[in-house]
N, C-alpha and C positions, 0 to 999 in steps of 0.2 A: 666426818660423815654424819649425816642427819639420822639415818637408820641403818643398822646392820640387820641381816636376815634373822639373827638370834633375837635381837631386841624387838623387832617387828613381830616375830612369831610369838614371843612371850606376851606382848601387848595385846595381840588379837586372838590368841589361842589357835592360830592357824599352823599349817605345816609348810615348810620350804622344801623345794626340790633340790636346790644346791645352795651353797653359800653365796651371798652377794652383799653389797653395801650401796646405799643410795644417798645422794646429797640433796635431793629434792623430792617433792611429791607432785604428781600431775594427774589431771583427769581429762586432758585434751591433747590429742596427738598433733594438733595444729600448732601448739605452743610448747610441746614437750621439749625438754633439754636432755642432752646426754647425761646419764647418771641419775635420772629421776626414777622414782617408783611410780609406775603407771597404775592408777586405780580404775578398774573396769566397771564404773558405775552404770546403772541402767537409767536412762532418761528418755529423750526422744529416740535414741538409738541405744542398743546394747553395747556397752564398752568392750565386751568380749570380742566383738567383731573387729576391734582395732588393736588387739593385743599384738598381733604379728607385726603390724606397722610400727607400733611403739617400740618393740624390741629392735626392729630394723633401724630405727632412728637413734638407737643407743640407750634405751631405757635400761636401768640396772636390773629391774625385775618388774613383774606385774602382779597386782593383787586381784585374784580371780576366785571363782567358785569351782572352776574345773579347767582343765587344759583345753583351750579352744582348738577347733580344727585348723590345721596348717601351722600349728606351733610345735616345735621340736620337743621330743620327750625329755631332753635334758635342758630345756629352757629354764631360766631363773624365774620361778613362780612362788608366790605365797598364797596357798589355797585355804580359803575360809568358807564358812557356811553362808554368810550374808555380807555383801560388800559394804553397804552403808553402815551396818553395825560395826564392821571391822574398822572402817574409817573413823567412826566415833571413838573406838577404843584406842586407835593411834593418837587421836587428838587428846583423849583423856590421859594417856601415858606421857605425851609431850608436855602437857600442862603440869603433871605431877613431878616431872624431873627438873623443872626450871624454878629458879628463885625470883623470877620476874615479878614486878608489880604490874598487875593486870587491870586495865581500864576497859569496861564494857560500855558501849554506847547504843542507845535506841532512841526512837522518837518518830513522829509522823513526818517531820520535815528536818532535813539537815544532818542525818546520820553520817552519810559519807563525807560531807564537808567537814563535820566536826572530827571525824576519824582522821582526816588528812591534816587538819589543824593540829591535832594531838601529835601526829607523826612529825610534823614540821618543827614543833617546839621541843619535843622530847628527844629527838635524835641529836640535839645539841647538848643533851645532858646525859646520854647513855646510849646503849645499843637497843634499838627499837625494832619490834616485829609487828607488822600490820599487813593485811591483805592488800595486794596491788589494785584490786577492783572491789566492787560492792558485793563481796561474798558474805552475805548476812543471813542465809537461810539454813535449812536442815542439812545441806551438804557443805555449804560455804563456811559455816563456823567450824565444824570439825576439820575441814581441809585447812583452814587458816591455822588452827591449833597444831595439826599434824606437821605443818611446815615450820613450826617455831623451833629455832635452835636452842639448845640447852643453856647457852650462856646469855640468852636474852635478858636485858635489864628492865625494859618496859615493853608490855604488849598492849596493843589497842585492838579490841575485838568489836566489830559492828554486828548488831543483832537486829533483824527485822522480822516482820510477820505479815501474813495475808489473812489469817484466820485465828480464832481464839485458841489459846493453849499452846502456841508455838514458841513464845519467848522464854518462859521459865525453864524448859528442858535444856535449851541452848545456853542459858545463863549458868545453870548448874554444871554444864560441861566446861564452861570457861572459868568458873569459880573466880570472879573478879574481886579485887580489893576495893574498887570504886566502880559504881554504876551510875551513868549519867543519862538523863532523859532530856533531850533537846527541847521538845515541845509536843503537844498533843493537838491534832487537827483532824478534820474530816477526810481521812484517807482510809481506804478499805472499809468504808462505812457500810457497804452492802453486807458485810459479814458480821455486823454488830447491830444491836438494837439502837444504840445512840453513842454519842461521843464519850459518855462516861464509861461505857463498856470498852472503848478503845483505851481510855486512860488506865483502867484496871489491868488490861493486857500489857500495856507499856510498863506499868508499875511492877509487874511480875518479874522484871529483870532483877529486882531486889532479892528474889527468892534464891538466887545463886550466889549472893555475896558470901565471902568467907567470914568467919567469926571476927567481929570488930570492923567489918566493912562499912563503907560510907556511901550514901545515896546523894548524888548531886542533882537537884531538881529545879526545874524552871518555875520561878515564883509568879510569873506573869500570865501563864496560860490559864484559860478559864476553868480548867479541871485541876488546877494546882492543889486544891484542898483534897481531892481524891488521891493524888499522888502522895501528899504528905500524910494522910490518914493511913494509907497502905504501909508507908515506911514506919509510922508510929506503931502500928500493930505488929510489924516485923521486928520492932525494937532495934532498929539500926540508926546510926548517927545520920542526921540530915544536914545538908548544906544547900542553901537556896541561892539562886542567882537571878538577877533581873531588877527592874525598877521597883518592885515590891519587896525586895530582899533588904534586910538590915545589915547584912555582912558583905556579900558580893553584889553591890548595888550599881546598876547602870544609871549614871547621872546624866550623860549627854551623848548624843550621836549626831554627827554631821556627815551627810553624803555629798560628795563633790566630784563630778567628772571621773567616775571610776575608782574613787577612793572612799574609805570610811575612817573617820576620826572618832575615837571613843574616849570618854572620860568615865572613870569608875571609882567607886570607893570600896576598898577591900580591907581585910584584916591586916594586910601589909601596909596600909595607908593608901592615899590617892594614887591611882595608876592611870596612865594614858597609853593607848596603843593605836597603831595605824594599820589598816588593812589595805592591800593593794587592789581591792575590788570594792564595789559599792554594795551596800545592803544592810539594813537595820537588823535583819535576821542573822547576818554574818557577825554583826557586833555582839548580838546575844550569844551566839555559839562561841565566839571568842572568849567572852567573859566566863561562860560555863566551863570552857576548857581550862582557863586559868584556875578556876576553883577546883577542877578535877586534878590538875597538875599539883596543886598545893596538897590535896587529899592524898595523892600518891607519895608525897614526901619529896617531890622535886621543887625547883625554885620557880615560883610564879612570876617574880619580877624579871628574871631572865627570859621566861617564856613570853611575857608581854612584849619585850623588845624583839623577840624572834617571830612573833605572829606576822610581821610584815613579809616574811619569806614564803608565807602560804599563798597559794593561788587555787581557786576552785577547780575541781575536776571538769573535764570536758562535758559540755551539755548541762552544767549546773551553775550558769551565771558567768561564763567566761566572756571577756571583753576583747574584741578583735576589730581591726581596721581592714575593711575590704576595699581595694582599689577598683573603681568602676572603669576608668579609662586611664591607663598608664601614660598616655600621650599628653594629658592635661593635668597640671599640678592641682592638687586639692580635690580631684574627682574621686572622692571616696566616701564611705559611710562607716558608722560604728555599728557593729553587730554584737548584740548581747544574746549569746547562745545559752538558753535555759530550757532546752527541749527534752531533757531526760525524764522529767516527772512534773506533775502538777496536781494541786488541790486548791481550794479557795484560799487557804492561808498562805501557801507559797506563791500563788498568783498575785495576791495583794502585795506581798513583799517585792516581787519582781516589778510590778507596776510602779511602786514607790521609787525603785531604782531608776526605771526609765524616766520618770518625772524629774529626777535629779540632774539629768543631762541637758545640755544646751545644744540644739542642732545648729548647723552652719548655713547661713543664707548666701545667696549669690553664687552658688555652684549647682551644677546639674540643670536638667531641663525644667524642673518645677520652680527653681530660683529660691523659694523660701524653704529652709530646712524644716523637717518635721520629726516629731516623735511618733514612731509607727509601732504598733503591736500586732503581731501575727500569732494567733492563738488557736491551738488545737483542743479537742475535747479533753475534759477532766474525767477520768474513768473511775469506776468502783465507788461512786458516791451514794448509791442506794436509791430509794424511792423518790427522794427530793432532788434528784440531780438536775432536773429542768429548772426548778426555782433557784438552785445554787448558781447555775450558769447565768441566769437572768439577773441575779442580784449583783453580779460583778459590775453591771452598769452603774451601780450606786457607790462604787469604791471611790474614796476621796481623791485618788490619783487619776481617775479617768478623765476629768476635765483638762488635764495637762497633756493628754494624748491626742494628737491631731487626726490620726487615722488608724482604724482597727480592721484588720482582715481576719476572717474566721474560717476554720475548717472543721467539718463534722456536724452530725445532726444535733448534738448537745449544744455546741457553740452557736447553733442557729438561734437558740433562745436568747443569748446575749446579743447577737447581731440585731435581732428585732427589737431589743430593749434600748438600743443605742439611739441617740439623736441622729437624724439623717446625715448631717454634715460630718459625722465621725465614721460613718459606715464606708468601708472600703469594698472588698470583695468577699463574698461568702461562697464556699465550695463544699461539696459533699465530702470530699476527701482532701487530705494534705497533698497527695500526688497531683491533684488538679491545680492547687495553688502553686506547687513547685514547678509546674510546666511553663509558667510565665513569670519568672521572678522580676523581670524588668518592669512589669506592670504594678508590682507591689511596693517597690522602694526606688529611691533615687539618691544621687550624691548629696551629701549634706545631712542626710537623715540619721537619726539614731533609731535602731531597729531592735526590738525585743521579739524573740521567737520562743514561745513556751507552750507546753502541752504535755499530757501524759505520754509515756513512751509508746503505748499502744496506739496513740493517734497518729504516729509516724510523722509528726510535724518536723522532725529532724531532716526530712527530705527537703523542706523549704530552706533550712540552714545550709545544706549542701548546695542547693541551687543558687542561693545568694552568694556563697563563696565562689562559685564558678563564674560569676559575673565579671570578676577581675582577679587580680593577684592578691593573695592574702598576706598581710603583715601583722603578726601577733604583737600586741603592745602590752 
């Protein structure tokens, strides 16, 4: 059992109506499993409205502030004053009772991918606990901790932010042995004065490190000095990774048709590793994860061999083959689904990946294969968002892209900055582009779809997939 009624009541200071035992923790009745403790959080809806449904689906108990209407008087409840505070206390208690080595990861780009890399390599060296999704906010981190079994050997905790002051409290809750910062970029810039402010916020993950903890920092980001100065003032051990590092140094990266080959110099000696997806940013994250694995006391050489088992989560650079016409051999295209998030740094990385692919000629109606980018707005960039979108036209990978379609008022600035022969279609919304996918792409093309989640450019991904049958490669 993950939680008994006695242990949960002790952790939260709440009162239980009857004895119960839970083997999981859930906040969503759509995915709840029998035996879960249902946490009635208030978000868009009040979780108390779903307690009866949770219990009907087999929930072991519900964490509530009161007995909701329609719930039996003898229902298994844990009654507390504040739901979120109680969830935090559950997470704190779960963290306190485990001997796991804890890795916390933050960064403007690559948090979730790095978390999944860490999971992929550490689960071959011990029992690993990490969230199944991008649970990195004020409820996601305590929920992840509350779900952690006591016998966990390695825990990987993703920590994100939208506004100043959010990371440090979550890091203190997680109390990591190692804190990794993937990179710092212009994401959520509207909430900060400049990128240095973002760097300081990311660096505050160091505040939660246990005594003797280690900070694993990106040496190549333009704000690396800010990160290193923060770590120095906090008097924690620093480990740097990247081309500018003297210890975990990135020596060479080669992108080739959906793969990344990496050569690195490490304290363990020269290491080579291969990723089954393309991306220089993935190579950097992979090297950072090897440094973090070493800092956790695990085997980085074994981890380097196991990095090939990792694949990016959906919407974060996945490589797929979409069949346009099953009746004709070769009538397909390559789809790079990177539609979950976007900022200037991650877009540049995605365009470099697109440029590394070779389209196929003599298939489809266009005959000549193309590299096609379908781009949605990058959100939360602040006052300079128009200029940031237009500047993408100067990216060194842009000349290798044959056709660029854009969706959204911000991407209009890029569209107008492009040479006419590269302009495809501009639409006010992603839904308009998604309405006619056959006009955007053709067999033989390599197609990148990228934008902030709020731009809904994932609608275009879905529309392209529906052009034919999907074969994941």
